[in-house]
C-alpha atoms as a printed R data frame, in Angstrom:
    type eleno elety resid chain resno       x       y       z
1   ATOM     1    CA   UNK     A     1 -29.446 -25.391  -2.178
2   ATOM     2    CA   UNK     A     2 -25.777 -24.694  -1.599
3   ATOM     3    CA   UNK     A     3 -23.442 -25.929  -4.329
4   ATOM     4    CA   UNK     A     4 -20.268 -27.814  -3.346
5   ATOM     5    CA   UNK     A     5 -18.377 -25.693  -5.868
6   ATOM     6    CA   UNK     A     6 -17.102 -22.343  -4.571
7   ATOM     7    CA   UNK     A     7 -18.571 -18.952  -5.382
8   ATOM     8    CA   UNK     A     8 -15.991 -16.507  -6.684
9   ATOM     9    CA   UNK     A     9 -16.629 -12.942  -5.477
10  ATOM    10    CA   UNK     A    10 -14.648 -10.346  -7.422
11  ATOM    11    CA   UNK     A    11 -14.178  -7.025  -5.633
12  ATOM    12    CA   UNK     A    12 -14.162  -8.722  -2.253
13  ATOM    13    CA   UNK     A    13 -12.167  -5.951  -0.574
14  ATOM    14    CA   UNK     A    14 -14.906  -3.375  -1.198
15  ATOM    15    CA   UNK     A    15 -17.655  -2.386   1.224
16  ATOM    16    CA   UNK     A    16 -20.367  -4.446  -0.457
17  ATOM    17    CA   UNK     A    17 -18.133  -7.184  -1.861
18  ATOM    18    CA   UNK     A    18 -16.515  -8.007   1.479
19  ATOM    19    CA   UNK     A    19 -19.901  -8.314   3.171
20  ATOM    20    CA   UNK     A    20 -21.320 -10.370   0.336
21  ATOM    21    CA   UNK     A    21 -18.376 -12.767   0.631
22  ATOM    22    CA   UNK     A    22 -18.845 -13.191   4.377
23  ATOM    23    CA   UNK     A    23 -22.624 -13.478   4.048
24  ATOM    24    CA   UNK     A    24 -22.420 -16.218   1.436
25  ATOM    25    CA   UNK     A    25 -19.861 -18.066   3.554
26  ATOM    26    CA   UNK     A    26 -22.122 -17.810   6.601
27  ATOM    27    CA   UNK     A    27 -24.860 -19.452   4.516
28  ATOM    28    CA   UNK     A    28 -22.695 -22.463   3.721
29  ATOM    29    CA   UNK     A    29 -20.943 -21.501   0.509
30  ATOM    30    CA   UNK     A    30 -17.206 -21.760   0.125
31  ATOM    31    CA   UNK     A    31 -16.197 -18.332  -1.160
32  ATOM    32    CA   UNK     A    32 -13.152 -17.426  -3.214
33  ATOM    33    CA   UNK     A    33 -12.652 -13.737  -2.388
34  ATOM    34    CA   UNK     A    34 -10.775 -12.091  -5.240
35  ATOM    35    CA   UNK     A    35  -9.241  -8.686  -4.591
36  ATOM    36    CA   UNK     A    36  -6.242  -6.630  -5.599
37  ATOM    37    CA   UNK     A    37  -5.852  -5.426  -2.013
38  ATOM    38    CA   UNK     A    38  -5.134  -7.688   0.985
39  ATOM    39    CA   UNK     A    39  -8.130  -8.987   2.925
40  ATOM    40    CA   UNK     A    40  -7.231  -8.502   6.594
41  ATOM    41    CA   UNK     A    41 -10.180 -10.455   8.053
42  ATOM    42    CA   UNK     A    42 -11.650 -12.790   5.473
43  ATOM    43    CA   UNK     A    43 -13.511 -14.987   7.986
44  ATOM    44    CA   UNK     A    44 -14.414 -18.673   8.020
45  ATOM    45    CA   UNK     A    45 -15.258 -20.152   4.659
46  ATOM    46    CA   UNK     A    46 -13.688 -17.233   2.767
47  ATOM    47    CA   UNK     A    47 -10.516 -18.011   0.814
48  ATOM    48    CA   UNK     A    48  -8.572 -14.940  -0.398
49  ATOM    49    CA   UNK     A    49  -7.422 -14.819  -4.019
50  ATOM    50    CA   UNK     A    50  -4.979 -12.031  -4.798
51  ATOM    51    CA   UNK     A    51  -4.534 -10.777  -8.339
52  ATOM    52    CA   UNK     A    52  -3.131  -7.778 -10.198
53  ATOM    53    CA   UNK     A    53  -5.093  -7.612 -13.472
54  ATOM    54    CA   UNK     A    54  -8.177  -9.284 -14.860
55  ATOM    55    CA   UNK     A    55  -6.151 -11.379 -17.281
56  ATOM    56    CA   UNK     A    56  -4.153 -12.867 -14.365
57  ATOM    57    CA   UNK     A    57  -7.265 -13.766 -12.382
58  ATOM    58    CA   UNK     A    58  -8.014 -17.191 -13.921
59  ATOM    59    CA   UNK     A    59  -4.525 -18.479 -13.127
60  ATOM    60    CA   UNK     A    60  -4.751 -17.055  -9.604
61  ATOM    61    CA   UNK     A    61  -8.069 -18.856  -9.073
62  ATOM    62    CA   UNK     A    62  -6.702 -22.130 -10.423
63  ATOM    63    CA   UNK     A    63  -3.639 -21.882  -8.203
64  ATOM    64    CA   UNK     A    64  -5.648 -21.281  -5.026
65  ATOM    65    CA   UNK     A    65  -8.085 -24.095  -5.850
66  ATOM    66    CA   UNK     A    66  -5.216 -26.509  -6.520
67  ATOM    67    CA   UNK     A    67  -3.454 -25.459  -3.321
68  ATOM    68    CA   UNK     A    68  -6.551 -25.941  -1.139
69  ATOM    69    CA   UNK     A    69  -7.988 -28.973  -2.919
70  ATOM    70    CA   UNK     A    70 -11.065 -27.075  -4.098
71  ATOM    71    CA   UNK     A    71 -12.977 -27.490  -7.353
72  ATOM    72    CA   UNK     A    72 -13.101 -24.558  -9.724
73  ATOM    73    CA   UNK     A    73 -15.883 -22.076  -8.968
74  ATOM    74    CA   UNK     A    74 -19.467 -22.787  -9.960
75  ATOM    75    CA   UNK     A    75 -20.546 -19.149  -9.821
76  ATOM    76    CA   UNK     A    76 -19.113 -15.644 -10.101
77  ATOM    77    CA   UNK     A    77 -20.347 -12.504  -8.341
78  ATOM    78    CA   UNK     A    78 -18.858  -9.272  -9.728
79  ATOM    79    CA   UNK     A    79 -18.940  -6.478  -7.148
80  ATOM    80    CA   UNK     A    80 -16.803  -3.994  -9.044
81  ATOM    81    CA   UNK     A    81 -16.871  -0.213  -9.065
82  ATOM    82    CA   UNK     A    82 -18.705   1.643  -6.343
83  ATOM    83    CA   UNK     A    83 -20.274   5.045  -5.988
84  ATOM    84    CA   UNK     A    84 -19.078   8.593  -5.515
85  ATOM    85    CA   UNK     A    85 -20.429  12.115  -5.767
86  ATOM    86    CA   UNK     A    86 -18.484  15.045  -7.148
87  ATOM    87    CA   UNK     A    87 -18.623  17.681  -9.838
88  ATOM    88    CA   UNK     A    88 -21.488  18.233 -12.256
89  ATOM    89    CA   UNK     A    89 -21.128  16.127 -15.378
90  ATOM    90    CA   UNK     A    90 -20.150  19.044 -17.633
91  ATOM    91    CA   UNK     A    91 -17.504  20.041 -15.087
92  ATOM    92    CA   UNK     A    92 -16.168  16.519 -14.587
93  ATOM    93    CA   UNK     A    93 -12.411  16.254 -14.865
94  ATOM    94    CA   UNK     A    94 -11.698  14.388 -18.128
95  ATOM    95    CA   UNK     A    95  -9.172  12.105 -16.473
96  ATOM    96    CA   UNK     A    96 -11.626  11.173 -13.744
97  ATOM    97    CA   UNK     A    97 -14.311  10.477 -16.361
98  ATOM    98    CA   UNK     A    98 -11.939   8.167 -18.208
99  ATOM    99    CA   UNK     A    99 -10.933   6.456 -14.974
100 ATOM   100    CA   UNK     A   100 -14.577   5.874 -14.036
101 ATOM   101    CA   UNK     A   101 -15.334   4.343 -17.425
102 ATOM   102    CA   UNK     A   102 -12.385   2.005 -16.924
103 ATOM   103    CA   UNK     A   103 -13.125   1.030 -13.317
104 ATOM   104    CA   UNK     A   104 -16.932   0.814 -13.486
105 ATOM   105    CA   UNK     A   105 -17.625  -0.516 -16.986
106 ATOM   106    CA   UNK     A   106 -14.571  -1.761 -18.877
107 ATOM   107    CA   UNK     A   107 -13.395  -3.619 -15.775
108 ATOM   108    CA   UNK     A   108 -16.630  -5.619 -15.768
109 ATOM   109    CA   UNK     A   109 -16.107  -6.687 -19.370
110 ATOM   110    CA   UNK     A   110 -12.467  -7.576 -18.692
111 ATOM   111    CA   UNK     A   111 -13.418  -9.730 -15.691
112 ATOM   112    CA   UNK     A   112 -16.286 -11.425 -17.558
113 ATOM   113    CA   UNK     A   113 -13.967 -12.257 -20.444
114 ATOM   114    CA   UNK     A   114 -11.468 -13.742 -18.013
115 ATOM   115    CA   UNK     A   115 -13.818 -15.705 -15.774
116 ATOM   116    CA   UNK     A   116 -16.771 -16.874 -17.866
117 ATOM   117    CA   UNK     A   117 -14.578 -19.608 -19.439
118 ATOM   118    CA   UNK     A   118 -14.022 -21.066 -15.949
119 ATOM   119    CA   UNK     A   119 -17.756 -21.691 -15.531
120 ATOM   120    CA   UNK     A   120 -19.785 -24.580 -16.864
121 ATOM   121    CA   UNK     A   121 -23.107 -24.548 -18.731
122 ATOM   122    CA   UNK     A   122 -25.877 -23.164 -16.541
123 ATOM   123    CA   UNK     A   123 -23.489 -21.695 -13.973
124 ATOM   124    CA   UNK     A   124 -24.470 -18.197 -12.819
125 ATOM   125    CA   UNK     A   125 -22.471 -15.030 -13.374
126 ATOM   126    CA   UNK     A   126 -24.066 -12.217 -11.341
127 ATOM   127    CA   UNK     A   127 -23.178  -8.543 -11.733
128 ATOM   128    CA   UNK     A   128 -24.039  -6.165  -8.883
129 ATOM   129    CA   UNK     A   129 -25.337  -2.764  -9.975
130 ATOM   130    CA   UNK     A   130 -26.793   0.213  -8.131
131 ATOM   131    CA   UNK     A   131 -29.687   2.662  -8.103
132 ATOM   132    CA   UNK     A   132 -27.699   5.186 -10.170
133 ATOM   133    CA   UNK     A   133 -28.034   2.839 -13.150
134 ATOM   134    CA   UNK     A   134 -31.760   3.629 -13.249
135 ATOM   135    CA   UNK     A   135 -32.035   7.038 -11.575
136 ATOM   136    CA   UNK     A   136 -30.275  10.211 -12.716
137 ATOM   137    CA   UNK     A   137 -28.263  11.623  -9.822
138 ATOM   138    CA   UNK     A   138 -26.731  15.092  -9.934
139 ATOM   139    CA   UNK     A   139 -23.050  14.956  -9.115
140 ATOM   140    CA   UNK     A   140 -22.811  11.263  -9.932
141 ATOM   141    CA   UNK     A   141 -23.204  11.497 -13.687
142 ATOM   142    CA   UNK     A   142 -20.299   9.221 -14.526
143 ATOM   143    CA   UNK     A   143 -21.653   6.548 -12.178
144 ATOM   144    CA   UNK     A   144 -25.125   6.853 -13.718
145 ATOM   145    CA   UNK     A   145 -23.788   6.537 -17.255
146 ATOM   146    CA   UNK     A   146 -21.515   3.592 -16.486
147 ATOM   147    CA   UNK     A   147 -24.252   1.918 -14.424
148 ATOM   148    CA   UNK     A   148 -26.710   2.205 -17.313
149 ATOM   149    CA   UNK     A   149 -24.029   0.878 -19.644
150 ATOM   150    CA   UNK     A   150 -23.376  -2.011 -17.278
151 ATOM   151    CA   UNK     A   151 -27.063  -2.959 -17.345
152 ATOM   152    CA   UNK     A   152 -26.917  -3.154 -21.135
153 ATOM   153    CA   UNK     A   153 -23.606  -5.020 -20.997
154 ATOM   154    CA   UNK     A   154 -25.231  -7.778 -18.940
155 ATOM   155    CA   UNK     A   155 -28.209  -7.931 -21.313
156 ATOM   156    CA   UNK     A   156 -25.906  -8.396 -24.301
157 ATOM   157    CA   UNK     A   157 -23.819 -11.035 -22.504
158 ATOM   158    CA   UNK     A   158 -26.997 -12.922 -21.610
159 ATOM   159    CA   UNK     A   159 -28.328 -12.716 -25.168
160 ATOM   160    CA   UNK     A   160 -25.055 -13.890 -26.673
161 ATOM   161    CA   UNK     A   161 -24.776 -16.709 -24.119
162 ATOM   162    CA   UNK     A   162 -28.220 -17.883 -25.204
163 ATOM   163    CA   UNK     A   163 -26.992 -18.044 -28.793
164 ATOM   164    CA   UNK     A   164 -23.785 -19.898 -27.922
165 ATOM   165    CA   UNK     A   165 -23.165 -23.622 -27.972
166 ATOM   166    CA   UNK     A   166 -24.810 -25.344 -24.969
167 ATOM   167    CA   UNK     A   167 -21.383 -26.210 -23.592
168 ATOM   168    CA   UNK     A   168 -20.632 -22.482 -23.199
169 ATOM   169    CA   UNK     A   169 -24.025 -21.241 -21.985
170 ATOM   170    CA   UNK     A   170 -23.249 -19.436 -18.751
171 ATOM   171    CA   UNK     A   171 -26.327 -17.645 -17.350
172 ATOM   172    CA   UNK     A   172 -25.739 -13.920 -16.797
173 ATOM   173    CA   UNK     A   173 -27.762 -11.930 -14.271
174 ATOM   174    CA   UNK     A   174 -27.883  -8.388 -12.906
175 ATOM   175    CA   UNK     A   175 -28.702  -7.763  -9.240
176 ATOM   176    CA   UNK     A   176 -29.694  -4.123  -8.746
177 ATOM   177    CA   UNK     A   177 -29.400  -2.656  -5.248
178 ATOM   178    CA   UNK     A   178 -32.085   0.018  -5.518
179 ATOM   179    CA   UNK     A   179 -31.143   1.991  -2.413
180 ATOM   180    CA   UNK     A   180 -28.056   2.907  -0.413
181 ATOM   181    CA   UNK     A   181 -26.411   0.057   1.452
182 ATOM   182    CA   UNK     A   182 -26.800   0.555   5.190
183 ATOM   183    CA   UNK     A   183 -23.639   1.458   7.065
184 ATOM   184    CA   UNK     A   184 -21.763   2.880   4.091
185 ATOM   185    CA   UNK     A   185 -20.548   6.321   5.208
186 ATOM   186    CA   UNK     A   186 -20.395   7.589   1.623
187 ATOM   187    CA   UNK     A   187 -24.193   7.830   1.596
188 ATOM   188    CA   UNK     A   188 -25.388  11.119   3.091
189 ATOM   189    CA   UNK     A   189 -28.808  10.810   4.748
190 ATOM   190    CA   UNK     A   190 -30.360   8.317   2.298
191 ATOM   191    CA   UNK     A   191 -34.159   8.143   2.138
192 ATOM   192    CA   UNK     A   192 -34.053   4.334   2.208
193 ATOM   193    CA   UNK     A   193 -31.393   1.707   2.737
194 ATOM   194    CA   UNK     A   194 -30.852  -1.968   2.103
195 ATOM   195    CA   UNK     A   195 -28.928  -4.115   4.544
196 ATOM   196    CA   UNK     A   196 -26.157  -6.351   3.348
197 ATOM   197    CA   UNK     A   197 -28.230  -9.279   4.665
198 ATOM   198    CA   UNK     A   198 -30.995  -8.312   2.219
199 ATOM   199    CA   UNK     A   199 -28.471  -8.144  -0.601
200 ATOM   200    CA   UNK     A   200 -27.052 -11.564   0.266
201 ATOM   201    CA   UNK     A   201 -30.514 -13.112   0.501
202 ATOM   202    CA   UNK     A   202 -31.444 -11.800  -2.951
203 ATOM   203    CA   UNK     A   203 -28.100 -12.945  -4.330
204 ATOM   204    CA   UNK     A   204 -28.513 -16.450  -2.965
205 ATOM   205    CA   UNK     A   205 -31.875 -16.610  -4.699
206 ATOM   206    CA   UNK     A   206 -30.242 -15.846  -8.044
207 ATOM   207    CA   UNK     A   207 -27.338 -18.219  -7.496
208 ATOM   208    CA   UNK     A   208 -29.512 -21.152  -6.440
209 ATOM   209    CA   UNK     A   209 -32.339 -20.794  -8.974
210 ATOM   210    CA   UNK     A   210 -31.599 -21.783 -12.556
211 ATOM   211    CA   UNK     A   211 -34.837 -20.040 -13.578
212 ATOM   212    CA   UNK     A   212 -34.007 -16.734 -11.828
213 ATOM   213    CA   UNK     A   213 -34.926 -13.629 -13.849
214 ATOM   214    CA   UNK     A   214 -32.314 -11.755 -15.822
215 ATOM   215    CA   UNK     A   215 -32.657  -8.736 -13.520
216 ATOM   216    CA   UNK     A   216 -33.418  -8.866  -9.807
217 ATOM   217    CA   UNK     A   217 -34.028  -5.806  -7.637
218 ATOM   218    CA   UNK     A   218 -33.399  -5.601  -3.906
């Protein structure tokens, strides 16, 4: 069942995030598409939200909702990070390692800290993760390590939310895309793929089901 409150998609300028935003909108959700880069073709039902840093995101969301007469979001989807292949882990450039930790792990915590207070009790906060979080991949060591860390981050957030006062009990979930996303040119000859439609269908199931499992695979 589609909620009248918008879904906030963070990372909506990325390959997966942009398609998730459009897919949710096509299914009847109003989508707040948060990105630090302009969205050239947001599409019907997708409302761009520009921001510079995670700590400025709540005010940006409030401003757009006030401008367009929308309620504050009833769900957050965090599509942050991405995937790349490069040097072996022991040969990884230290600066790139540090940058990956910041962009693929710390950024998730920063965004959760900023946005969870906007949600009400029982509202879903869904983090998208990838196959590298469960499978060691040569040349993508930093992505594997941050992905595994992200999985644990969501588990801790969920545990702590369960121990919080009922008025603060956001439900945290992880949606793991177990194979390469079809159409993404960064994936070289993947053995299997998942379409963005499959990702959106699985995501809708998590958003719309208060009893959805902590971790969903697609």
